[in-house]
N, CA, C and O atoms as CSV, one atom per row, in Angstrom:
chain,resi,resn,atom,element,x,y,z
A,1,MET,N,N,-9.999,171.826,34.494
A,1,MET,CA,C,-9.220,172.396,35.578
A,1,MET,C,C,-7.814,171.805,35.602
A,1,MET,O,O,-6.828,172.533,35.719
A,2,ILE,N,N,-7.727,170.460,35.489
A,2,ILE,CA,C,-6.415,169.808,35.517
A,2,ILE,C,C,-5.589,170.257,34.321
A,2,ILE,O,O,-4.387,170.491,34.448
A,3,ILE,N,N,-6.225,170.377,33.160
A,3,ILE,CA,C,-5.502,170.789,31.960
A,3,ILE,C,C,-4.944,172.190,32.135
A,3,ILE,O,O,-3.806,172.447,31.740
A,4,SER,N,N,-5.706,173.095,32.713
A,4,SER,CA,C,-5.208,174.458,32.903
A,4,SER,C,C,-4.059,174.495,33.906
A,4,SER,O,O,-3.144,175.305,33.758
A,5,LYS,N,N,-4.088,173.629,34.928
A,5,LYS,CA,C,-2.978,173.571,35.878
A,5,LYS,C,C,-1.738,172.993,35.208
A,5,LYS,O,O,-0.624,173.463,35.441
A,6,LYS,N,N,-1.936,171.972,34.376
A,6,LYS,CA,C,-0.809,171.408,33.649
A,6,LYS,C,C,-0.197,172.466,32.737
A,6,LYS,O,O,1.025,172.592,32.656
A,7,GLN,N,N,-1.043,173.218,32.056
A,7,GLN,CA,C,-0.548,174.261,31.159
A,7,GLN,C,C,0.145,175.363,31.952
A,7,GLN,O,O,1.182,175.879,31.536
A,8,ALA,N,N,-0.432,175.719,33.093
A,8,ALA,CA,C,0.196,176.758,33.938
A,8,ALA,C,C,1.581,176.323,34.388
A,8,ALA,O,O,2.515,177.125,34.404
A,9,PHE,N,N,1.714,175.053,34.752
A,9,PHE,CA,C,3.028,174.580,35.174
A,9,PHE,C,C,3.986,174.525,33.989
A,9,PHE,O,O,5.152,174.899,34.123
A,10,GLN,N,N,3.519,174.068,32.841
A,10,GLN,CA,C,4.383,174.015,31.657
A,10,GLN,C,C,4.858,175.411,31.259
A,10,GLN,O,O,6.016,175.594,30.883
A,11,ASP,N,N,3.961,176.392,31.344
A,11,ASP,CA,C,4.337,177.773,31.040
A,11,ASP,C,C,5.386,178.276,32.026
A,11,ASP,O,O,6.353,178.931,31.637
A,12,PHE,N,N,5.186,177.964,33.302
A,12,PHE,CA,C,6.139,178.356,34.347
A,12,PHE,C,C,7.508,177.724,34.081
A,12,PHE,O,O,8.531,178.410,34.106
A,13,ALA,N,N,7.519,176.418,33.827
A,13,ALA,CA,C,8.778,175.708,33.593
A,13,ALA,C,C,9.503,176.268,32.373
A,13,ALA,O,O,10.719,176.455,32.395
A,14,SER,N,N,8.757,176.529,31.325
A,14,SER,CA,C,9.345,177.086,30.109
A,14,SER,C,C,9.956,178.462,30.373
A,14,SER,O,O,11.057,178.759,29.910
A,15,ALA,N,N,9.233,179.297,31.121
A,15,ALA,CA,C,9.733,180.639,31.447
A,15,ALA,C,C,11.006,180.579,32.295
A,15,ALA,O,O,11.850,181.471,32.215
A,16,LYS,N,N,11.139,179.536,33.100
A,16,LYS,CA,C,12.338,179.357,33.928
A,16,LYS,C,C,13.453,178.645,33.177
A,16,LYS,O,O,14.541,178.450,33.718
A,17,GLY,N,N,13.190,178.259,31.945
A,17,GLY,CA,C,14.190,177.570,31.148
A,17,GLY,C,C,14.356,176.103,31.523
A,17,GLY,O,O,15.390,175.500,31.238
A,18,LEU,N,N,13.341,175.529,32.161
A,18,LEU,CA,C,13.388,174.116,32.552
A,18,LEU,C,C,12.890,173.255,31.401
A,18,LEU,O,O,11.860,173.545,30.792
A,19,LYS,N,N,13.627,172.206,31.114
A,19,LYS,CA,C,13.210,171.280,30.068
A,19,LYS,C,C,12.063,170.414,30.580
A,19,LYS,O,O,11.983,170.095,31.766
A,20,SER,N,N,11.189,170.048,29.666
A,20,SER,CA,C,10.106,169.126,30.004
A,20,SER,C,C,10.699,167.733,30.165
A,20,SER,O,O,11.472,167.272,29.324
A,21,THR,N,N,10.322,167.060,31.274
A,21,THR,CA,C,10.818,165.698,31.486
A,21,THR,C,C,9.648,164.762,31.735
A,21,THR,O,O,8.608,165.159,32.259
A,22,LYS,N,N,9.843,163.521,31.351
A,22,LYS,CA,C,8.815,162.498,31.557
A,22,LYS,C,C,8.532,162.319,33.052
A,22,LYS,O,O,7.377,162.187,33.457
A,23,GLN,N,N,9.603,162.316,33.879
A,23,GLN,CA,C,9.425,162.140,35.322
A,23,GLN,C,C,8.580,163.260,35.917
A,23,GLN,O,O,7.682,163.003,36.720
A,24,ARG,N,N,8.863,164.498,35.527
A,24,ARG,CA,C,8.101,165.630,36.051
A,24,ARG,C,C,6.637,165.531,35.626
A,24,ARG,O,O,5.737,165.847,36.404
A,25,ASP,N,N,6.404,165.091,34.386
A,25,ASP,CA,C,5.027,164.931,33.905
A,25,ASP,C,C,4.281,163.858,34.701
A,25,ASP,O,O,3.104,164.030,35.019
A,26,ILE,N,N,4.953,162.759,35.021
A,26,ILE,CA,C,4.337,161.688,35.814
A,26,ILE,C,C,4.001,162.197,37.209
A,26,ILE,O,O,2.920,161.927,37.733
A,27,ILE,N,N,4.928,162.932,37.804
A,27,ILE,CA,C,4.695,163.494,39.152
A,27,ILE,C,C,3.535,164.476,39.115
A,27,ILE,O,O,2.682,164.468,40.003
A,28,LEU,N,N,3.500,165.317,38.095
A,28,LEU,CA,C,2.415,166.293,37.955
A,28,LEU,C,C,1.069,165.594,37.818
A,28,LEU,O,O,0.111,165.965,38.496
A,29,ASP,N,N,0.983,164.596,36.958
A,29,ASP,CA,C,-0.282,163.868,36.773
A,29,ASP,C,C,-0.732,163.208,38.074
A,29,ASP,O,O,-1.912,163.246,38.424
A,30,SER,N,N,0.212,162.606,38.780
A,30,SER,CA,C,-0.125,161.936,40.041
A,30,SER,C,C,-0.587,162.941,41.087
A,30,SER,O,O,-1.571,162.703,41.787
A,31,PHE,N,N,0.111,164.052,41.194
A,31,PHE,CA,C,-0.263,165.087,42.161
A,31,PHE,C,C,-1.659,165.636,41.850
A,31,PHE,O,O,-2.494,165.775,42.743
A,32,LEU,N,N,-1.897,165.941,40.588
A,32,LEU,CA,C,-3.185,166.530,40.212
A,32,LEU,C,C,-4.346,165.552,40.348
A,32,LEU,O,O,-5.491,165.971,40.516
A,33,SER,N,N,-4.064,164.261,40.278
A,33,SER,CA,C,-5.134,163.270,40.405
A,33,SER,C,C,-5.465,162.959,41.860
A,33,SER,O,O,-6.477,162.318,42.141
A,34,CYS,N,N,-4.631,163.403,42.774
A,34,CYS,CA,C,-4.829,163.130,44.193
A,34,CYS,C,C,-5.479,164.349,44.855
A,34,CYS,O,O,-5.045,165.480,44.636
A,35,HIS,N,N,-6.491,164.125,45.643
A,35,HIS,CA,C,-7.217,165.242,46.246
A,35,HIS,C,C,-7.076,165.247,47.763
A,35,HIS,O,O,-8.054,165.388,48.498
A,36,GLN,N,N,-5.841,165.089,48.207
A,36,GLN,CA,C,-5.575,165.161,49.630
A,36,GLN,C,C,-4.311,165.975,49.843
A,36,GLN,O,O,-3.649,166.362,48.880
A,37,HIS,N,N,-3.983,166.229,51.065
A,37,HIS,CA,C,-2.795,166.986,51.424
A,37,HIS,C,C,-1.633,166.003,51.526
A,37,HIS,O,O,-1.551,165.232,52.482
A,38,LEU,N,N,-0.747,166.031,50.555
A,38,LEU,CA,C,0.310,165.033,50.451
A,38,LEU,C,C,1.651,165.541,50.954
A,38,LEU,O,O,2.028,166.685,50.698
A,39,THR,N,N,2.366,164.687,51.670
A,39,THR,CA,C,3.765,164.965,51.970
A,39,THR,C,C,4.578,164.467,50.774
A,39,THR,O,O,4.073,163.730,49.927
A,40,THR,N,N,5.835,164.881,50.723
A,40,THR,CA,C,6.718,164.393,49.670
A,40,THR,C,C,6.803,162.875,49.723
A,40,THR,O,O,6.733,162.206,48.692
A,41,GLU,N,N,6.955,162.334,50.927
A,41,GLU,CA,C,7.077,160.887,51.079
A,41,GLU,C,C,5.821,160.159,50.604
A,41,GLU,O,O,5.921,159.122,49.948
A,42,GLU,N,N,4.641,160.690,50.927
A,42,GLU,CA,C,3.399,160.039,50.498
A,42,GLU,C,C,3.296,159.982,48.977
A,42,GLU,O,O,2.907,158.961,48.411
A,43,LEU,N,N,3.650,161.092,48.318
A,43,LEU,CA,C,3.588,161.095,46.861
A,43,LEU,C,C,4.654,160.164,46.281
A,43,LEU,O,O,4.394,159.438,45.322
A,44,TYR,N,N,5.843,160.189,46.860
A,44,TYR,CA,C,6.913,159.295,46.412
A,44,TYR,C,C,6.479,157.828,46.517
A,44,TYR,O,O,6.662,157.059,45.573
A,45,LEU,N,N,5.913,157.443,47.645
A,45,LEU,CA,C,5.478,156.055,47.837
A,45,LEU,C,C,4.373,155.678,46.860
A,45,LEU,O,O,4.309,154.539,46.396
A,46,LYS,N,N,3.507,156.633,46.550
A,46,LYS,CA,C,2.438,156.391,45.578
A,46,LYS,C,C,3.014,156.142,44.184
A,46,LYS,O,O,2.467,155.353,43.413
A,47,LEU,N,N,4.109,156.812,43.870
A,47,LEU,CA,C,4.703,156.728,42.540
A,47,LEU,C,C,5.663,155.558,42.340
A,47,LEU,O,O,5.755,155.010,41.242
A,48,LYS,N,N,6.374,155.178,43.393
A,48,LYS,CA,C,7.541,154.306,43.224
A,48,LYS,C,C,7.230,152.908,42.698
A,48,LYS,O,O,8.076,152.319,42.023
A,49,THR,N,N,6.076,152.366,42.973
A,49,THR,CA,C,5.750,151.022,42.494
A,49,THR,C,C,5.747,150.963,40.969
A,49,THR,O,O,6.365,150.082,40.371
A,50,ASP,N,N,5.050,151.902,40.352
A,50,ASP,CA,C,4.949,151.907,38.890
A,50,ASP,C,C,6.079,152.674,38.213
A,50,ASP,O,O,6.289,152.550,37.006
A,51,ASN,N,N,6.812,153.474,39.008
A,51,ASN,CA,C,7.862,154.320,38.450
A,51,ASN,C,C,9.117,154.256,39.319
A,51,ASN,O,O,9.477,155.251,39.949
A,52,PRO,N,N,9.786,153.107,39.363
A,52,PRO,CA,C,10.936,152.949,40.255
A,52,PRO,C,C,12.126,153.848,39.908
A,52,PRO,O,O,13.043,153.999,40.716
A,53,ASN,N,N,12.117,154.444,38.711
A,53,ASN,CA,C,13.212,155.324,38.314
A,53,ASN,C,C,13.036,156.762,38.820
A,53,ASN,O,O,13.911,157.602,38.610
A,54,ILE,N,N,11.917,157.046,39.479
A,54,ILE,CA,C,11.704,158.380,40.044
A,54,ILE,C,C,12.147,158.349,41.496
A,54,ILE,O,O,11.597,157.602,42.305
A,55,GLY,N,N,13.143,159.164,41.824
A,55,GLY,CA,C,13.690,159.189,43.169
A,55,GLY,C,C,12.986,160.181,44.081
A,55,GLY,O,O,12.264,161.070,43.629
A,56,PHE,N,N,13.214,160.008,45.364
A,56,PHE,CA,C,12.621,160.889,46.371
A,56,PHE,C,C,13.020,162.344,46.133
A,56,PHE,O,O,12.184,163.243,46.224
A,57,ALA,N,N,14.301,162.575,45.829
A,57,ALA,CA,C,14.785,163.950,45.627
A,57,ALA,C,C,14.089,164.609,44.433
A,57,ALA,O,O,13.827,165.812,44.454
A,58,THR,N,N,13.792,163.832,43.403
A,58,THR,CA,C,13.085,164.372,42.239
A,58,THR,C,C,11.670,164.786,42.616
A,58,THR,O,O,11.196,165.841,42.196
A,59,VAL,N,N,10.997,163.959,43.406
A,59,VAL,CA,C,9.644,164.295,43.867
A,59,VAL,C,C,9.704,165.563,44.731
A,59,VAL,O,O,8.884,166.465,44.564
A,60,TYR,N,N,10.655,165.628,45.634
A,60,TYR,CA,C,10.817,166.792,46.519
A,60,TYR,C,C,11.013,168.073,45.700
A,60,TYR,O,O,10.309,169.062,45.903
A,61,ARG,N,N,11.971,168.043,44.780
A,61,ARG,CA,C,12.258,169.244,43.970
A,61,ARG,C,C,11.051,169.623,43.098
A,61,ARG,O,O,10.763,170.805,42.909
A,62,THR,N,N,10.359,168.623,42.577
A,62,THR,CA,C,9.224,168.901,41.709
A,62,THR,C,C,8.065,169.517,42.486
A,62,THR,O,O,7.413,170.434,41.988
A,63,LEU,N,N,7.798,169.032,43.691
A,63,LEU,CA,C,6.746,169.640,44.515
A,63,LEU,C,C,7.088,171.085,44.848
A,63,LEU,O,O,6.206,171.944,44.869
A,64,LYS,N,N,8.355,171.357,45.106
A,64,LYS,CA,C,8.786,172.749,45.352
A,64,LYS,C,C,8.502,173.616,44.122
A,64,LYS,O,O,8.063,174.759,44.247
A,65,LEU,N,N,8.756,173.063,42.941
A,65,LEU,CA,C,8.463,173.797,41.705
A,65,LEU,C,C,6.968,174.033,41.541
A,65,LEU,O,O,6.552,175.100,41.089
A,66,PHE,N,N,6.157,173.041,41.909
A,66,PHE,CA,C,4.705,173.222,41.829
A,66,PHE,C,C,4.273,174.395,42.705
A,66,PHE,O,O,3.452,175.216,42.294
A,67,ALA,N,N,4.825,174.469,43.904
A,67,ALA,CA,C,4.480,175.573,44.808
A,67,ALA,C,C,4.960,176.900,44.244
A,67,ALA,O,O,4.239,177.898,44.289
A,68,GLU,N,N,6.165,176.912,43.719
A,68,GLU,CA,C,6.716,178.142,43.140
A,68,GLU,C,C,5.890,178.611,41.941
A,68,GLU,O,O,5.748,179.811,41.709
A,69,SER,N,N,5.352,177.665,41.190
A,69,SER,CA,C,4.573,177.998,39.994
A,69,SER,C,C,3.160,178.488,40.325
A,69,SER,O,O,2.506,179.123,39.498
A,70,GLY,N,N,2.694,178.183,41.553
A,70,GLY,CA,C,1.359,178.619,41.953
A,70,GLY,C,C,0.274,177.569,41.784
A,70,GLY,O,O,-0.891,177.850,42.069
A,71,ILE,N,N,0.615,176.370,41.329
A,71,ILE,CA,C,-0.419,175.338,41.185
A,71,ILE,C,C,-0.595,174.530,42.468
A,71,ILE,O,O,-1.551,173.766,42.603
A,72,ALA,N,N,0.336,174.703,43.411
A,72,ALA,CA,C,0.267,174.009,44.699
A,72,ALA,C,C,0.653,174.989,45.797
A,72,ALA,O,O,1.253,176.037,45.553
A,73,ARG,N,N,0.290,174.611,46.999
A,73,ARG,CA,C,0.650,175.418,48.161
A,73,ARG,C,C,1.255,174.511,49.209
A,73,ARG,O,O,0.744,173.428,49.493
A,74,GLU,N,N,2.370,174.980,49.787
A,74,GLU,CA,C,2.964,174.270,50.918
A,74,GLU,C,C,2.173,174.638,52.160
A,74,GLU,O,O,1.840,175.803,52.379
A,75,ILE,N,N,1.881,173.644,52.960
A,75,ILE,CA,C,1.115,173.893,54.171
A,75,ILE,C,C,1.667,173.016,55.287
A,75,ILE,O,O,2.037,171.864,55.062
A,76,GLN,N,N,1.719,173.579,56.499
A,76,GLN,CA,C,2.207,172.829,57.650
A,76,GLN,C,C,1.164,172.892,58.749
A,76,GLN,O,O,0.575,173.940,59.014
A,77,PHE,N,N,0.948,171.752,59.380
A,77,PHE,CA,C,-0.052,171.650,60.432
A,77,PHE,C,C,0.578,171.360,61.792
A,77,PHE,O,O,-0.057,170.737,62.643
A,78,GLY,N,N,1.804,171.798,62.005
A,78,GLY,CA,C,2.431,171.703,63.313
A,78,GLY,C,C,2.991,170.346,63.681
A,78,GLY,O,O,3.353,170.121,64.836
A,79,ASP,N,N,3.070,169.435,62.720
A,79,ASP,CA,C,3.610,168.105,63.034
A,79,ASP,C,C,4.990,167.892,62.405
A,79,ASP,O,O,5.507,166.775,62.394
A,80,GLY,N,N,5.579,168.968,61.884
A,80,GLY,CA,C,6.898,168.870,61.293
A,80,GLY,C,C,6.913,168.407,59.849
A,80,GLY,O,O,7.979,168.313,59.241
A,81,GLN,N,N,5.755,168.117,59.293
A,81,GLN,CA,C,5.641,167.655,57.913
A,81,GLN,C,C,5.142,168.795,57.024
A,81,GLN,O,O,4.192,169.494,57.376
A,82,THR,N,N,5.780,168.972,55.887
A,82,THR,CA,C,5.264,169.905,54.880
A,82,THR,C,C,4.369,169.109,53.957
A,82,THR,O,O,4.759,168.063,53.439
A,83,ARG,N,N,3.173,169.612,53.759
A,83,ARG,CA,C,2.226,168.973,52.853
A,83,ARG,C,C,1.958,169.925,51.693
A,83,ARG,O,O,2.194,171.130,51.776
A,84,TYR,N,N,1.464,169.347,50.627
A,84,TYR,CA,C,1.157,170.132,49.434
A,84,TYR,C,C,-0.299,169.908,49.073
A,84,TYR,O,O,-0.799,168.783,49.086
A,85,GLU,N,N,-0.967,171.005,48.750
A,85,GLU,CA,C,-2.355,170.916,48.315
A,85,GLU,C,C,-2.512,171.723,47.040
A,85,GLU,O,O,-1.734,172.637,46.763
A,86,HIS,N,N,-3.530,171.370,46.270
A,86,HIS,CA,C,-3.820,172.080,45.027
A,86,HIS,C,C,-4.229,173.510,45.344
A,86,HIS,O,O,-4.881,173.777,46.354
A,87,MET,N,N,-3.838,174.415,44.470
A,87,MET,CA,C,-4.316,175.791,44.552
A,87,MET,C,C,-5.406,175.958,43.503
A,87,MET,O,O,-5.253,175.530,42.358
A,88,HIS,N,N,-6.498,176.580,43.903
A,88,HIS,CA,C,-7.598,176.848,42.985
A,88,HIS,C,C,-7.828,178.347,42.970
A,88,HIS,O,O,-8.096,178.949,44.010
A,89,ALA,N,N,-7.727,178.942,41.808
A,89,ALA,CA,C,-7.888,180.387,41.679
A,89,ALA,C,C,-9.216,180.837,42.272
A,89,ALA,O,O,-10.270,180.293,41.945
A,90,GLY,N,N,-9.155,181.826,43.138
A,90,GLY,CA,C,-10.351,182.409,43.723
A,90,GLY,C,C,-11.001,181.589,44.812
A,90,GLY,O,O,-12.012,182.015,45.370
A,91,GLU,N,N,-10.459,180.426,45.136
A,91,GLU,CA,C,-11.067,179.567,46.154
A,91,GLU,C,C,-10.323,179.719,47.473
A,91,GLU,O,O,-9.100,179.854,47.505
A,92,HIS,N,N,-11.073,179.693,48.535
A,92,HIS,CA,C,-10.460,179.702,49.861
A,92,HIS,C,C,-11.163,178.648,50.711
A,92,HIS,O,O,-12.382,178.492,50.652
A,93,HIS,N,N,-10.378,177.940,51.490
A,93,HIS,CA,C,-10.957,176.993,52.432
A,93,HIS,C,C,-10.085,176.957,53.678
A,93,HIS,O,O,-8.942,177.412,53.667
A,94,ASP,N,N,-10.630,176.420,54.726
A,94,ASP,CA,C,-9.917,176.287,55.994
A,94,ASP,C,C,-9.791,174.806,56.322
A,94,ASP,O,O,-10.275,173.956,55.574
A,95,HIS,N,N,-9.138,174.497,57.447
A,95,HIS,CA,C,-8.839,173.099,57.761
A,95,HIS,C,C,-9.177,172.729,59.197
A,95,HIS,O,O,-8.984,173.516,60.124
A,96,LEU,N,N,-9.687,171.511,59.358
A,96,LEU,CA,C,-9.805,170.851,60.652
A,96,LEU,C,C,-8.724,169.773,60.650
A,96,LEU,O,O,-8.638,168.989,59.705
A,97,VAL,N,N,-7.901,169.726,61.694
A,97,VAL,CA,C,-6.781,168.793,61.738
A,97,VAL,C,C,-6.883,167.936,62.992
A,97,VAL,O,O,-6.915,168.459,64.106
A,98,CYS,N,N,-6.935,166.620,62.809
A,98,CYS,CA,C,-6.972,165.699,63.943
A,98,CYS,C,C,-5.548,165.506,64.461
A,98,CYS,O,O,-4.657,165.099,63.715
A,99,THR,N,N,-5.347,165.796,65.724
A,99,THR,CA,C,-4.009,165.689,66.302
A,99,THR,C,C,-3.661,164.259,66.713
A,99,THR,O,O,-2.538,163.996,67.143
A,100,ARG,N,N,-4.606,163.345,66.585
A,100,ARG,CA,C,-4.310,161.926,66.877
A,100,ARG,C,C,-3.936,161.167,65.614
A,100,ARG,O,O,-2.840,160.614,65.524
A,101,CYS,N,N,-4.832,161.134,64.645
A,101,CYS,CA,C,-4.601,160.313,63.448
A,101,CYS,C,C,-4.082,161.115,62.262
A,101,CYS,O,O,-3.645,160.535,61.268
A,102,GLY,N,N,-4.125,162.445,62.355
A,102,GLY,CA,C,-3.618,163.274,61.269
A,102,GLY,C,C,-4.620,163.563,60.171
A,102,GLY,O,O,-4.262,164.163,59.158
A,103,ALA,N,N,-5.873,163.151,60.346
A,103,ALA,CA,C,-6.894,163.427,59.329
A,103,ALA,C,C,-7.019,164.934,59.124
A,103,ALA,O,O,-6.931,165.708,60.077
A,104,ILE,N,N,-7.220,165.334,57.890
A,104,ILE,CA,C,-7.369,166.746,57.547
A,104,ILE,C,C,-8.673,166.903,56.768
A,104,ILE,O,O,-8.898,166.230,55.763
A,105,VAL,N,N,-9.515,167.791,57.246
A,105,VAL,CA,C,-10.798,168.048,56.595
A,105,VAL,C,C,-10.812,169.498,56.143
A,105,VAL,O,O,-10.565,170.406,56.938
A,106,GLU,N,N,-11.097,169.713,54.879
A,106,GLU,CA,C,-11.252,171.071,54.361
A,106,GLU,C,C,-12.697,171.501,54.544
A,106,GLU,O,O,-13.618,170.698,54.393
A,107,PHE,N,N,-12.888,172.776,54.871
A,107,PHE,CA,C,-14.252,173.282,54.970
A,107,PHE,C,C,-14.299,174.744,54.555
A,107,PHE,O,O,-13.291,175.451,54.565
A,108,GLU,N,N,-15.494,175.169,54.194
A,108,GLU,CA,C,-15.770,176.568,53.875
A,108,GLU,C,C,-16.950,176.998,54.731
A,108,GLU,O,O,-17.899,176.239,54.923
A,109,ASN,N,N,-16.884,178.221,55.243
A,109,ASN,CA,C,-17.974,178.715,56.061
A,109,ASN,C,C,-18.094,180.223,55.864
A,109,ASN,O,O,-17.227,180.988,56.287
A,110,GLU,N,N,-19.172,180.634,55.220
A,110,GLU,CA,C,-19.384,182.046,54.913
A,110,GLU,C,C,-19.487,182.906,56.178
A,110,GLU,O,O,-19.046,184.056,56.187
A,111,THR,N,N,-20.067,182.349,57.239
A,111,THR,CA,C,-20.210,183.108,58.491
A,111,THR,C,C,-18.839,183.443,59.066
A,111,THR,O,O,-18.612,184.567,59.515
A,112,ILE,N,N,-17.920,182.473,59.055
A,112,ILE,CA,C,-16.567,182.723,59.552
A,112,ILE,C,C,-15.869,183.757,58.680
A,112,ILE,O,O,-15.208,184.658,59.196
A,113,GLU,N,N,-16.009,183.636,57.377
A,113,GLU,CA,C,-15.365,184.589,56.461
A,113,GLU,C,C,-15.890,186.005,56.710
A,113,GLU,O,O,-15.120,186.965,56.732
A,114,LYS,N,N,-17.201,186.124,56.896
A,114,LYS,CA,C,-17.809,187.432,57.140
A,114,LYS,C,C,-17.324,187.999,58.478
A,114,LYS,O,O,-16.998,189.182,58.570
A,115,LEU,N,N,-17.278,187.162,59.503
A,115,LEU,CA,C,-16.818,187.606,60.817
A,115,LEU,C,C,-15.372,188.094,60.759
A,115,LEU,O,O,-15.042,189.114,61.365
A,116,GLN,N,N,-14.513,187.386,60.044
A,116,GLN,CA,C,-13.114,187.810,59.907
A,116,GLN,C,C,-13.045,189.191,59.258
A,116,GLN,O,O,-12.267,190.042,59.689
A,117,SER,N,N,-13.848,189.412,58.235
A,117,SER,CA,C,-13.864,190.714,57.558
A,117,SER,C,C,-14.352,191.814,58.489
A,117,SER,O,O,-13.810,192.919,58.490
A,118,GLU,N,N,-15.372,191.511,59.278
A,118,GLU,CA,C,-15.894,192.489,60.227
A,118,GLU,C,C,-14.855,192.852,61.285
A,118,GLU,O,O,-14.679,194.028,61.604
A,119,VAL,N,N,-14.172,191.854,61.826
A,119,VAL,CA,C,-13.137,192.104,62.840
A,119,VAL,C,C,-12.018,192.940,62.244
A,119,VAL,O,O,-11.543,193.885,62.875
A,120,ALA,N,N,-11.596,192.603,61.041
A,120,ALA,CA,C,-10.535,193.366,60.386
A,120,ALA,C,C,-10.970,194.823,60.188
A,120,ALA,O,O,-10.200,195.745,60.454
A,121,ALA,N,N,-12.206,195.024,59.721
A,121,ALA,CA,C,-12.714,196.377,59.485
A,121,ALA,C,C,-12.783,197.175,60.783
A,121,ALA,O,O,-12.474,198.366,60.791
A,122,GLN,N,N,-13.186,196.536,61.879
A,122,GLN,CA,C,-13.255,197.218,63.179
A,122,GLN,C,C,-11.886,197.740,63.613
A,122,GLN,O,O,-11.792,198.722,64.349
A,123,HIS,N,N,-10.847,197.085,63.159
A,123,HIS,CA,C,-9.500,197.479,63.533
A,123,HIS,C,C,-8.774,198.222,62.411
A,123,HIS,O,O,-7.568,198.454,62.493
A,124,GLY,N,N,-9.517,198.595,61.357
A,124,GLY,CA,C,-8.933,199.320,60.240
A,124,GLY,C,C,-7.893,198.502,59.484
A,124,GLY,O,O,-6.924,199.047,58.955
A,125,PHE,N,N,-8.102,197.217,59.440
A,125,PHE,CA,C,-7.135,196.298,58.859
A,125,PHE,C,C,-7.657,195.777,57.523
A,125,PHE,O,O,-8.839,195.460,57.393
A,126,THR,N,N,-6.779,195.691,56.542
A,126,THR,CA,C,-7.139,195.133,55.245
A,126,THR,C,C,-6.538,193.740,55.136
A,126,THR,O,O,-5.318,193.582,55.183
A,127,ILE,N,N,-7.384,192.736,54.991
A,127,ILE,CA,C,-6.914,191.355,54.873
A,127,ILE,C,C,-6.438,191.107,53.442
A,127,ILE,O,O,-7.158,191.368,52.479
A,128,LYS,N,N,-5.238,190.609,53.328
A,128,LYS,CA,C,-4.694,190.222,52.024
A,128,LYS,C,C,-4.712,188.705,51.860
A,128,LYS,O,O,-4.859,188.191,50.751
A,129,ASN,N,N,-4.563,188.004,52.969
A,129,ASN,CA,C,-4.544,186.548,52.949
A,129,ASN,C,C,-4.744,186.073,54.380
A,129,ASN,O,O,-4.437,186.797,55.327
A,130,HIS,N,N,-5.253,184.873,54.538
A,130,HIS,CA,C,-5.376,184.316,55.883
A,130,HIS,C,C,-5.540,182.808,55.800
A,130,HIS,O,O,-5.822,182.249,54.740
A,131,LYS,N,N,-5.358,182.169,56.941
A,131,LYS,CA,C,-5.629,180.741,57.031
A,131,LYS,C,C,-6.199,180.458,58.405
A,131,LYS,O,O,-5.835,181.095,59.393
A,132,LEU,N,N,-7.090,179.501,58.447
A,132,LEU,CA,C,-7.691,179.080,59.706
A,132,LEU,C,C,-7.507,177.578,59.808
A,132,LEU,O,O,-7.924,176.825,58.928
A,133,GLU,N,N,-6.879,177.155,60.889
A,133,GLU,CA,C,-6.672,175.740,61.161
A,133,GLU,C,C,-7.180,175.463,62.559
A,133,GLU,O,O,-6.756,176.099,63.524
A,134,LEU,N,N,-8.087,174.515,62.662
A,134,LEU,CA,C,-8.637,174.122,63.950
A,134,LEU,C,C,-8.115,172.727,64.272
A,134,LEU,O,O,-8.234,171.807,63.462
A,135,TYR,N,N,-7.534,172.577,65.468
A,135,TYR,CA,C,-6.910,171.314,65.869
A,135,TYR,C,C,-7.733,170.641,66.958
A,135,TYR,O,O,-8.232,171.298,67.872
A,136,GLY,N,N,-7.866,169.340,66.850
A,136,GLY,CA,C,-8.623,168.579,67.844
A,136,GLY,C,C,-8.695,167.129,67.404
A,136,GLY,O,O,-7.778,166.620,66.759
A,137,TYR,N,N,-9.788,166.464,67.755
A,137,TYR,CA,C,-9.961,165.058,67.427
A,137,TYR,C,C,-11.115,164.876,66.457
A,137,TYR,O,O,-12.186,165.460,66.622
A,138,CYS,N,N,-10.876,164.057,65.443
A,138,CYS,CA,C,-11.930,163.744,64.475
A,138,CYS,C,C,-12.947,162.799,65.144
A,138,CYS,O,O,-12.754,162.378,66.284
A,139,VAL,N,N,-14.011,162.481,64.433
A,139,VAL,CA,C,-15.055,161.605,64.940
A,139,VAL,C,C,-14.484,160.252,65.349
A,139,VAL,O,O,-14.831,159.730,66.408
A,140,LYS,N,N,-13.617,159.684,64.528
A,140,LYS,CA,C,-13.043,158.362,64.829
A,140,LYS,C,C,-12.190,158.375,66.090
A,140,LYS,O,O,-12.138,157.378,66.811
A,141,CYS,N,N,-11.522,159.490,66.364
A,141,CYS,CA,C,-10.581,159.552,67.501
A,141,CYS,C,C,-11.215,160.110,68.778
A,141,CYS,O,O,-10.609,160.037,69.847
A,142,SER,N,N,-12.405,160.658,68.680
A,142,SER,CA,C,-13.042,161.263,69.859
A,142,SER,C,C,-13.439,160.233,70.890
A,142,SER,O,O,-13.985,160.585,71.935
């Protein structure tokens, strides 16, 4: 899966006429190895210890490219922070967001998906895309 995402990004960069860079490759590897919703700052802080030559602006621009290429998705949970998550072809999930500590839990629920389709059909609506975010307190903050 990671190899196909790396190849997808390399193909995208090549098609845009972007040269392959060591910094972009390091950022890509770090992003793909992390399985959480990262802000630019979080990824930058994760990288800077071992890669002090990678600047914040480079991480920011590279994450934007990941989203543009389709290997990542920008997501906002109402706290003013843009986060990035991996995109998986054919996969859909929703989110529980703790408004105290910021914890984010991904979940899938077939009953909710079926209900959304039924509601859309009742209104003659064709769903092309959707997102469900539930806000509240996680177990630790309750």
